[in-house]
C-alpha positions, -999 to +999 in steps of 0.1 A: +261+040-062+276+055-094+279+030-122+311+036-143+326+023-175+363+024-186+367+025-223+403+014-229+411-002-200+442-021-209+466+009-209+484+023-179+457+050-174+429+025-177+447+003-151+451+031-127+414+042-131+405+006-124+426+006-092+413+037-079+377+031-088+379-005-074+383+013-038+360+041-045+332+041-018+305+053-041+314+039-074+311+004-090+327-006-124+302-019-146+321-023-178+358-023-191+367-026-228+397-038-246+400-049-282+432-067-275+420-085-243+385-091-251+372-121-230+399-119-206+394-108-168+408-076-160+431-092-135+444-114-159+458-083-178+469-065-146+477-090-119+478-063-092+441-060-095+435-097-084+408-098-056+403-060-063+381-063-094+365-094-112+353-079-146+356-092-182+371-069-208+347-067-237+347-051-271+334-015-270+299-016-285+288+020-274+248+011-277+254-018-253+277+001-230+252+032-226+229+007-209+254-004-183+268+029-169+260+066-162+297+079-162+323+070-188+359+075-189+374+074-224+410+064-220+416+058-257+440+076-281+432+107-297+410+104-328+392+075-313+377+094-287+362+118-310+346+089-328+329+076-297+322+104-272+292+120-293+273+088-293+279+085-255+266+122-249+237+115-272+226+087-247+224+112-220+254+102-202+285+118-189+318+115-203+354+122-187+377+118-217+415+116-211+425+119-248+433+152-264+405+154-286+384+179-266+411+199-248+417+226-273+388+251-280+401+262-312+395+235-339+422+251-361+447+248-335+438+211-328+441+203-364+474+219-368+489+197-340+468+166-345+445+156-375+410+165-388+385+167-362+353+149-367+333+164-338+341+200-336+306+211-323+315+195-290+346+215-283+326+244-270+308+220-248+340+206-233+352+219-199+389+218-194+391+194-165+416+211-141+395+214-108+418+240-095+409+263-122+374+251-134+357+237-107+323+254-111+323+248-149+329+210-142+300+207-119+274+215-147+290+199-178+284+164-195+318+164-213+351+167-192+383+172-212+408+158-187+442+175-189+474+163-202+502+152-177+527+180-186+501+206-189+488+199-153+521+201-137+529+235-156+497+252-153+491+244-117+528+259-111+521+291-129+486+299-123+490+321-091+517+343-109+499+346-140+465+355-125+482+382-103+503+397-130+535+385-111+556+376-140+562+387-177+543+357-198+566+359-228+595+351-207+581+317-195+605+285-202+590+250-189+615+224-185+597+191-178+609+154-170+586+123-173+589+086-165+586+062-193+547+053-186+541+088-201+544+073-236+518+047-232+519+011-228+522+001-266+556-017-274+582+010-289+618+008-291+623+042-274+608+029-241+623-005-239+645-009-207+678-010-224+669+023-242+657+042-209+676+027-182+709+047-173+699+075-197+683+108-198+673+128-229+651+153-244+624+145-270+600+163-293+618+194-287+597+225-300+570+202-312+554+182-285+516+180-286+508+193-253+525+226-261+491+242-275+471+229-246+497+247-221+497+279-242+458+278-243+455+280-205+486+302-199+470+327-223+436+327-204+453+332-173+477+360-185+447+375-202+466+376-235+478+354-262+511+339-249+538+313-264+563+298-244+593+274-246+586+239-235+610+211-235+601+174-223+625+149-213+624+112-205+636+100-171+648+065-165+618+060-140+584+042-146+563+071-134+562+108-122+566+143-137+590+170-124+585+203-142+610+233-136+594+264-150+613+297-152+599+333-158+608+369-152+591+388-125+572+418-129+583+451-115+578+454-079+570+417-070+584+408-035+590+373-019+562+380+003+537+387-024+545+354-044+541+335-011+509+352-006+496+344-040+504+306-037+488+304-003+456+322-015+453+299-045+458+270-032+456+272+008+422+252+007+430+229-020+430+192-013+455+179-039+480+209-042+508+211-015+529+243-013+563+234+001+583+260+025+618+270+013+633+241+034+620+213+008+618+209-029+593+187-049+603+152-060+587+126-080+590+100-052+569+120-027+538+122-049+543+086-064+507+069-064+491+099-052+468+127-066+490+155-053+509+183-071+538+196-049+549+230-056+578+248-045+595+282-059+628+301-057+632+337-064+667+346-078+671+386-071+702+384-089+684+376-124+650+388-113+636+356-123+615+331-103+619+292-106+587+272-100+590+235-095+562+210-094+559+172-091+530+152-098+524+114-106+518+113-143+493+085-142+473+098-113+471+136-109+483+135-145+455+113-158+434+087-138+433+105-104+424+138-117+398+120-138+382+103-106+384+141-090+363+153-120+340+125-114+336+133-079+327+169-088+304+160-117+285+139-093+283+162-062+307+142-040+337+153-020+365+157-042+387+134-023+366+104-024+386+073-035+417+095-036+429+098-001+457+070+000+492+080+009+519+083-017+539+051-026+574+052-010+600+042-019 
């Protein structure tokens, strides 16, 4: 049995980690932390966990926590993670970090988009935790940088095309829509019911912090430095992301070639489903699951391809992918604890 700790268990990601891990056949939650709810049972904070997990939230004292678990999920904001992850690693433990603190390999890029990094020496050690791209490296690391939700949906949509030179990298436009849970659980006017319900709007146009993360991985796959246009939008739903990505096809790329690229890349992947031309991705069909559904359409009139991907932003976009990474780190089958069917409706 793998003993796991969740640092920062009172957010949506922490709650989803608790839900998934409470049903994991090879993992036991031995510690959860929350400064705000210290002393409370976790099911008092999240009543849907009643009878699933009986554990008390505690103040995060890293030295004490390191005696309680082998794998640590740090579901805390950026900056907080970089302050606690080094101490956990120094104790010989493994960390799956769900913040942005270790996703960017270039410290200068991180500091441009976030703030001063206090543990830059760990950036080269961290492995970007997208299993479909970095599975072998994840197996041997002690620090997994769990990807962001928007990047997961966009990178998985583009990977087969970029790796095969099927599109012109400079032509990429990513248009993404997310449910309100993507903004976190803290109270904010912009995510109040009356502000979100019956509305649909873009936000952080041209300056969303997931942009450098997406560009980093797109550049790796393209084999050249690449920038793109990325615009996120807020949907009046609780969870889910739908990304629609546009790009110009390279010369000579046929429909059959594109189909083969996606089948070759994801044909054996447990959590990526390639849809045929009779259906399109939708957030309600991946809700509560670790699936990424991908469909595409080629417009010969414009010589452009439209790739659509749908994920649950809290599962494949956060907690589910983190558990998938834990399974890889510990030599388990990737689907352990993640095989539940999507919630519908």
